[in-house]
C-alpha positions as CSV (number, residue, x, y, z in Angstrom):
1,A,74.2,-127.7,51.9
2,A,73.9,-129.7,48.7
3,E,75.1,-126.7,46.6
4,R,78.2,-126.3,48.8
5,L,78.9,-130.1,48.4
6,R,78.3,-129.9,44.7
7,I,80.9,-127.1,44.2
8,F,83.4,-128.9,46.4
9,V,83.1,-132.3,44.7
10,R,83.1,-130.8,41.2
11,G,86.3,-128.9,41.9
12,W,87.9,-132.0,43.5
13,K,86.9,-134.1,40.5
14,A,88.3,-131.5,38.1
15,Y,91.6,-131.4,40.0
16,F,92.1,-135.2,39.9
17,R,90.5,-135.8,36.5
18,L,93.7,-137.0,34.9
19,A,93.9,-139.9,37.2
20,Q,92.8,-143.2,35.6
21,T,90.9,-144.5,38.6
22,P,87.3,-145.2,37.7
23,R,86.9,-147.8,40.4
24,V,88.1,-145.3,43.1
25,W,85.5,-142.7,41.8
26,Q,82.8,-145.4,41.9
27,R,83.6,-146.5,45.4
28,L,83.7,-142.9,46.6
29,D,80.4,-142.2,44.9
30,E,78.8,-145.2,46.7
31,W,80.2,-144.1,50.0
32,M,78.9,-140.5,49.6
33,R,75.4,-141.9,48.8
34,H,75.6,-144.2,51.8
35,R,76.6,-141.2,54.0
36,L,73.7,-139.2,52.6
37,R,71.2,-141.9,53.4
38,A,72.6,-142.2,57.0
39,I,72.2,-138.4,57.4
40,Q,68.6,-138.6,56.2
41,L,67.8,-141.4,58.7
42,K,69.4,-139.3,61.4
43,Q,67.2,-136.3,60.5
44,W,64.1,-138.4,60.7
45,K,65.1,-139.2,64.3
46,H,62.1,-141.3,65.6
47,S,61.2,-144.8,64.5
48,R,57.6,-143.8,63.7
49,T,58.9,-141.1,61.3
50,I,61.4,-143.5,59.7
51,F,58.6,-146.0,59.1
52,R,56.2,-143.5,57.7
53,E,58.7,-141.8,55.4
54,L,60.1,-145.1,54.1
55,T,56.6,-146.5,53.3
56,V,55.6,-143.2,51.6
57,R,58.6,-143.6,49.4
58,G,57.7,-147.1,48.4
59,A,59.4,-149.4,50.9
60,K,57.8,-152.7,51.8
61,P,56.3,-152.5,55.3
62,D,58.5,-155.3,56.6
63,V,61.6,-153.6,55.4
64,A,60.5,-150.2,56.8
65,L,59.7,-151.9,60.1
66,Q,63.1,-153.5,60.3
67,V,64.9,-150.2,59.6
68,A,62.6,-148.4,62.1
69,A,63.2,-151.0,64.8
70,N,66.9,-150.0,64.8
71,A,66.3,-146.3,64.5
72,R,69.5,-145.2,66.1
73,R,71.8,-147.3,64.0
74,W,72.0,-144.9,61.1
75,W,75.1,-146.2,59.3
76,R,74.1,-149.9,59.5
77,N,70.5,-149.1,58.3
78,S,71.6,-146.9,55.5
79,G,73.1,-149.8,53.6
80,K,71.4,-152.5,51.6
81,L,67.9,-152.4,53.2
82,I,67.0,-149.0,51.9
83,N,69.0,-148.9,48.7
84,A,65.7,-149.7,46.8
85,V,64.0,-146.7,48.5
86,L,66.6,-144.0,48.7
87,T,68.1,-144.6,45.3
88,I,70.5,-142.8,43.0
89,K,67.6,-140.9,41.6
90,W,66.7,-139.7,45.1
91,A,70.3,-138.5,45.6
92,D,70.2,-136.7,42.2
93,Q,67.0,-134.9,43.2
94,L,68.7,-133.6,46.3
95,G,71.5,-132.2,44.1
96,M,74.1,-134.8,45.0
97,P,76.9,-134.7,42.4
98,R,78.1,-137.9,40.8
99,L,81.7,-138.8,40.6
100,A,81.5,-142.0,38.6
């Protein structure tokens, strides 16, 4: 899935490369990473799994517990709380292309 997304985004960026809109690219890049984190939380499904995976990746136990307590609120949880855990480096490792 990451390969298909990479091809699509790279072509889209090449098509619109003449546009002088760096802030738009940055906001779209942030939104795509937010969406990727939400999908990851949704795949982990259960609060036990979310807590375990976040602590393995270096989250503080209280932050992991707060995210796991609201396990079904993927979009809300994929924001600022887990930015320090599921970072840009994590998205790069998955093969997520950067726009900005």
